[in-house]
Structures are given as structure tokens and as C-alpha cells.
C-alpha positions in Angstrom: 23.3 94.8 1.6 22.1 96.4 4.8 19.1 95.2 6.7 17.0 98.2 7.9 14.8 98.4 11.0 11.9 99.2 8.7 12.5 95.8 7.1 12.1 94.1 10.5 8.8 96.0 11.0 7.6 94.9 7.6 8.5 91.2 8.3 6.6 91.4 11.6 3.6 92.5 9.6 4.0 89.6 7.1 5.8 91.4 4.2 7.4 88.5 2.1 9.5 90.9 0.1 11.1 92.3 3.2 11.6 88.7 4.4 13.3 87.8 1.1 15.8 90.7 1.8 16.3 89.3 5.2 17.1 85.9 3.8 19.5 87.4 1.2 21.2 89.3 4.0 21.9 86.2 6.1 21.8 83.1 3.8 25.3 83.0 2.6 26.9 83.6 6.0 24.6 81.0 7.7 25.2 78.5 4.9 29.0 78.7 5.4 28.6 78.5 9.1 26.5 75.3 8.9 28.7 73.8 6.3 31.7 74.3 8.6 29.7 72.3 11.3 28.2 69.6 9.1 30.6 69.4 6.1 27.9 68.5 3.6 26.2 70.7 1.0 22.6 69.6 0.9 22.1 69.1 4.6 23.6 72.5 5.2 21.2 74.0 2.8 18.3 72.2 4.5 19.4 73.5 7.9 19.5 77.1 6.7 16.1 76.6 5.1 14.8 75.3 8.4 16.3 78.4 10.2 14.4 80.7 7.9 11.2 78.8 8.3 11.6 79.1 12.1 12.2 82.9 11.7 9.1 83.3 9.6 7.0 81.3 12.1 8.2 83.6 14.9 8.3 86.8 12.9 6.1 88.6 15.4 8.9 88.5 18.0 11.5 90.0 15.7 10.9 93.6 16.8 11.9 92.7 20.3 15.3 91.2 19.4 18.2 93.4 20.3 21.0 91.5 18.6 19.6 89.9 15.4 23.0 88.5 14.4 23.4 86.6 17.7 19.8 85.5 17.7 19.9 84.0 14.2 23.3 82.5 14.8 22.0 80.7 17.9 19.0 79.3 16.0 21.3 78.1 13.3 23.7 76.5 15.7 20.9 74.7 17.5 19.4 73.5 14.2 22.8 72.2 13.0 23.3 70.4 16.3 19.9 68.9 16.0 20.7 67.6 12.5 24.0 66.1 13.6 22.3 64.5 16.6 19.6 62.9 14.3 22.3 61.7 11.9 24.4 60.2 14.7 21.4 58.1 15.7 20.8 56.7 12.2 22.3 53.3 11.3 25.0 53.2 8.6 23.8 51.8 5.3 
């Protein structure tokens, strides 16, 4: 599946169908990336979900992003690190 510039314009304007295509385009790759960092299925899914929530919240800025792959990878990396940092601070049960 290829993500088109028209899809980005539609997402900026709040088109949820275009956003679903965006998520389909990136979700598997991001999940595998996060899983490699975290090593757990459910937390990896949560991190990816958080990434897409962040993208949706900031959708109005998408048109100005030159390298979407690098941008979303950076968000994903930061969310995964944030998760790991929070987990490190929790006491073992």
C-alpha cells in the first residue's frame, strides 16, 4: 500500500478514512520496531496506539513534514523510551 500526498491533505482536514489508510500503512512496521525495543506484545500495541493518537492530535502539521517516515519513527522511538522509563520506575511486584 502506498500513502499518497492527497491522503495527507485529507488527514489534515480531518478525514478519518484517510487516517485509517495512514495507520494501515505504518502500523505493522511501527509495531515491530516498538516490540524490538520493549519486547512485550501488549505494551508495544499501546505505544503504537499512542503514536497514532499523537499524529491525529497534530494532524494539522502533517502537510509541512518533509520526511514522514523519519517523523513518525522519531515519535515512536520517543513514546517507546517514555514507556520504558515509566516501567523502570515502577516497583517489582
